[in-house]
C-alpha positions in Angstrom: 90.9 -152.0 -115.3 87.7 -150.1 -116.3 87.4 -147.9 -119.4 88.1 -144.9 -117.3 89.8 -144.9 -113.9 91.5 -142.2 -111.9 93.8 -141.7 -108.9 95.0 -138.5 -107.2 98.0 -137.3 -105.3 98.2 -134.5 -102.8 101.4 -133.5 -101.1 100.7 -132.0 -97.7 104.0 -132.6 -95.8 107.0 -130.3 -95.7 105.7 -127.0 -94.3 103.3 -125.1 -92.2 101.3 -123.3 -94.9 98.2 -124.8 -96.6 99.6 -124.3 -100.1 99.3 -127.6 -102.0 98.2 -129.2 -105.2 95.6 -131.8 -106.3 97.0 -133.9 -109.1 94.7 -136.4 -110.9 95.9 -139.1 -113.3 93.2 -140.7 -115.4 93.4 -143.9 -117.5 91.5 -144.2 -120.8 91.4 -147.7 -122.1 90.6 -146.7 -125.7 93.9 -144.7 -125.7 95.8 -147.2 -123.6 97.6 -144.5 -121.6 97.3 -142.3 -118.6 96.6 -138.5 -118.8 97.2 -135.8 -116.2 93.6 -134.5 -116.3 93.7 -132.0 -113.5 96.4 -130.1 -111.5 94.8 -127.6 -109.2 96.4 -125.4 -106.5 94.7 -124.6 -103.2 96.2 -121.7 -101.2 95.5 -120.7 -97.6 94.6 -117.3 -98.8 92.0 -118.5 -101.4 88.4 -117.2 -100.9 87.1 -120.8 -100.8 87.9 -122.7 -97.6 90.6 -125.3 -98.4 88.6 -128.1 -96.7 85.6 -127.3 -98.8 87.7 -127.0 -102.0 89.2 -130.4 -101.4 85.8 -132.0 -100.8 84.4 -130.4 -103.9 87.4 -131.5 -106.0 87.0 -135.1 -104.9 83.3 -135.1 -105.6 83.7 -133.4 -109.0 86.0 -136.1 -110.3 84.3 -139.0 -108.5 87.6 -139.9 -106.9 87.9 -143.3 -105.1 91.6 -143.1 -104.2 93.9 -140.4 -102.9 97.6 -140.7 -102.1 99.1 -138.3 -99.5 102.4 -137.9 -97.8 101.3 -137.6 -94.2 101.0 -140.5 -91.7 97.7 -142.4 -91.8 98.6 -144.5 -88.7 99.9 -143.5 -85.3 103.0 -144.5 -83.3 102.8 -147.6 -81.2 102.5 -145.6 -77.9 99.3 -144.0 -79.0 97.3 -147.3 -78.8 99.3 -149.0 -76.1 97.4 -149.8 -72.8 100.3 -151.4 -71.0 101.9 -149.9 -67.9 104.8 -147.9 -69.4 108.3 -148.8 -68.2 110.0 -146.3 -70.4 111.2 -146.5 -74.0 114.3 -148.5 -73.2 112.3 -151.2 -71.4 109.2 -151.1 -73.6 107.6 -154.6 -73.7 105.0 -153.9 -76.4 105.2 -156.8 -78.8 105.7 -154.8 -82.0 108.5 -152.7 -80.4 110.2 -155.7 -78.9 110.2 -157.4 -82.3 111.7 -154.4 -84.1 114.4 -153.9 -81.4 115.4 -157.6 -81.8 115.8 -157.1 -85.5 117.9 -154.0 -85.0 120.1 -155.8 -82.5 120.5 -158.7 -84.9 121.7 -156.4 -87.7 124.3 -154.9 -85.4 125.4 -158.3 -84.2 125.8 -159.7 -87.8 127.9 -156.6 -88.6 130.1 -157.0 -85.5 130.8 -160.6 -86.3 132.0 -159.7 -89.8 134.3 -157.1 -88.3 135.7 -159.6 -85.8 136.2 -162.3 -88.5 138.2 -160.3 -90.9 138.5 -156.5 -90.3 140.5 -155.8 -93.4 138.2 -157.7 -95.7 135.2 -156.0 -94.0 136.5 -152.5 -94.6 137.4 -153.3 -98.3 133.9 -154.7 -98.9 132.2 -151.7 -97.2 134.2 -149.3 -99.4 132.8 -151.1 -102.4 129.3 -151.1 -100.9 129.4 -147.3 -100.3 130.4 -146.7 -103.9 127.1 -148.1 -105.1 125.0 -146.4 -102.4 123.7 -149.7 -101.1 124.1 -151.2 -97.7 121.4 -153.0 -95.8 119.0 -153.3 -98.7 116.7 -156.1 -100.0 117.8 -155.2 -103.6 121.4 -154.8 -102.7 124.2 -155.3 -105.2 126.8 -155.2 -102.5 129.2 -158.2 -101.9 127.6 -159.0 -98.5 124.1 -157.9 -97.6 125.1 -158.0 -93.9 127.3 -155.0 -94.3 126.1 -151.8 -92.6 127.2 -148.3 -93.5 128.6 -146.2 -90.7 125.6 -143.8 -90.8 123.1 -146.6 -90.8 124.8 -148.2 -87.8 124.6 -144.9 -85.9 120.8 -144.8 -86.8 120.3 -148.4 -85.4 122.2 -147.6 -82.2 119.9 -144.6 -81.6 117.1 -147.1 -81.5 113.4 -147.2 -82.2 111.3 -144.5 -80.4 107.8 -145.9 -79.9 106.2 -142.5 -79.3 107.7 -141.1 -82.5 108.3 -144.0 -84.9 105.9 -146.5 -86.5 107.0 -150.0 -87.4 106.9 -148.8 -91.0 109.8 -146.4 -90.2 112.1 -149.3 -89.5 111.1 -151.0 -92.7 112.0 -147.9 -94.7 115.3 -147.5 -92.8 116.2 -151.1 -93.7 115.6 -150.6 -97.4 116.1 -146.9 -98.1 118.2 -145.3 -95.3 121.4 -145.0 -97.3 119.6 -144.0 -100.5 117.8 -141.2 -98.7 120.9 -139.9 -97.0 123.2 -140.2 -100.1 120.8 -138.8 -102.7 118.7 -136.4 -100.7 120.6 -135.8 -97.4 117.5 -136.7 -95.4 116.4 -139.5 -93.0 112.9 -140.8 -92.9 110.8 -140.4 -89.7 107.0 -140.5 -89.9 106.3 -137.3 -88.2 109.3 -135.3 -89.1 108.1 -133.9 -92.4 104.7 -132.4 -91.4 103.9 -129.7 -88.8 101.6 -130.4 -85.9 99.2 -127.8 -87.3 98.9 -129.4 -90.7 98.6 -132.9 -89.2 95.7 -131.7 -87.0 94.1 -130.0 -90.0 94.4 -133.2 -92.0 92.7 -135.2 -89.3 89.8 -132.7 -89.4 89.7 -132.9 -93.2 89.3 -136.7 -93.1 86.0 -136.3 -91.2 84.6 -134.3 -94.2 85.7 -136.5 -97.1 83.4 -139.1 -98.8 83.1 -142.4 -97.0 84.0 -144.3 -100.1 87.3 -142.5 -100.6 90.3 -144.7 -99.9 93.3 -142.9 -98.6 96.9 -144.2 -99.1 100.2 -143.0 -98.0 103.5 -142.7 -99.9 106.6 -140.5 -100.2 108.0 -138.6 -103.2 111.6 -139.3 -102.4 110.9 -143.1 -102.3 109.1 -142.8 -105.6 112.2 -141.1 -107.1 114.4 -143.9 -105.7 112.3 -146.5 -107.3 112.4 -144.7 -110.6 116.2 -144.6 -110.3 116.3 -148.4 -109.5 114.3 -149.1 -112.6 116.8 -147.0 -114.7 114.0 -144.5 -115.7 115.9 -141.6 -114.2 119.6 -141.1 -113.3 121.6 -140.2 -110.2 122.4 -136.9 -111.8 118.7 -136.1 -112.2 118.1 -136.6 -108.4 121.2 -134.7 -107.3 120.3 -131.8 -109.5 117.0 -131.5 -107.7 118.9 -130.1 -104.7 120.7 -127.5 -106.9 118.9 -124.2 -107.1 120.4 -123.5 -110.5 119.6 -127.0 -111.9 116.4 -128.1 -110.1 113.9 -126.8 -112.7 115.7 -128.5 -115.5 116.0 -131.6 -113.4 112.3 -131.8 -112.8 111.7 -131.3 -116.5 114.0 -134.2 -117.4 112.4 -136.4 -114.8 108.9 -135.7 -116.0 110.0 -136.3 -119.6 111.5 -139.7 -118.7 108.3 -140.6 -116.8 106.1 -139.6 -119.8 108.2 -141.8 -122.0 108.6 -144.9 -119.9 105.4 -144.9 -117.9 103.0 -143.9 -120.7 101.7 -140.7 -119.0 100.6 -137.7 -121.1 100.9 -134.2 -119.6 99.6 -131.0 -121.2 102.1 -128.2 -121.6 100.4 -125.8 -119.1 100.4 -128.5 -116.4 104.0 -129.5 -117.3 105.1 -125.9 -116.7 103.4 -125.8 -113.3 104.9 -129.1 -112.2 108.4 -128.1 -113.3 108.3 -124.7 -111.6 106.6 -125.7 -108.3 108.2 -128.4 -106.1 104.8 -129.1 -104.3 103.1 -129.7 -107.7 106.0 -132.0 -108.6 105.6 -134.0 -105.4 101.8 -134.2 -105.9 102.4 -135.6 -109.4 104.8 -138.2 -108.0 102.2 -139.3 -105.4 99.6 -139.6 -108.2 102.2 -141.7 -110.1 102.5 -144.0 -107.1 98.7 -144.4 -107.2 98.9 -145.3 -110.9 101.4 -148.1 -110.1 99.1 -149.3 -107.3 96.1 -149.6 -109.7 98.3 -151.5 -112.1 99.4 -153.8 -109.2 103.0 -152.7 -109.5 104.1 -152.2 -106.0 106.7 -153.5 -103.5 105.6 -155.9 -100.8 106.0 -154.5 -97.2 106.7 -157.0 -94.4 103.7 -157.8 -92.2 105.7 -156.7 -89.1 105.7 -153.2 -90.5 101.9 -153.2 -90.2 101.3 -152.1 -93.8 97.5 -152.5 -93.5 97.4 -149.8 -90.8 99.8 -147.4 -92.6 98.4 -148.1 -96.1 101.8 -147.1 -97.4 102.5 -147.8 -101.0 106.0 -148.3 -102.5 105.8 -148.3 -106.3 107.6 -150.8 -108.6 108.7 -149.5 -112.0 110.9 -152.3 -113.1 108.3 -153.6 -115.5 108.6 -150.3 -117.4 112.4 -150.5 -117.5 112.7 -151.9 -121.1 109.8 -150.0 -122.7 
């Protein structure tokens, strides 16, 4: 890593208004730590056009990498040139492969039920207690177990005009986490309005050619922080409590500062704690930090990670700091 390097996060998803934050983390080798060097809000009512403001911001800090929470790739249908037989009979190779995996998961689960229904239900109760089911890091007695909610998701199937292969990878590894901790389900295009998505496509045409865009998601970042023992289940659940969310964000930021060696000035800390969009942008920048430090999860090739450029951070190496 160079003497000074930076990465930025910008949360765009989750609403119709252009009201978001740029968050830059910079690494200084002489200090051996990361600093939050800039946290800037852009509102749709600002006098400076938001597109121009973003471009100026990127140029000012000589940014080479930006993490966002909107899709950087398109659903399978968008690039398919085959004669369409309908979603149920889709013969596009990526869709066929994913549907086979989904069918295989359901088949494994049904075999376990048929073999010993009582043992299956006892094991699934234990599985649900730890909020793991079909998960590559599962602590459950049998990784073939599927939660009831995840089985319903699999039976609904993969929608090639709405989902990306990445969606299924996230379902396999995070579905129950997202549902139990945040009461949400991941779908690529469910968290951003059509208006903002179109605006973002336009913006991409005006950004520097040497800027590399990556995609991630703040909820998944929080889950990985939880897996590493940096934050607790209580921290995450309190984010959904209007009376506790500000304190929860503060506790999470303090834990990140301590374990991930990130320094945040008080005026930026206050803004992050009080504004959920600023908090999300900070988490996306944190994902970028882990990426630069080569601390990220591997995504299976069938999920087309090179197209999505989706980053899943890994914080386990900071667990014992």
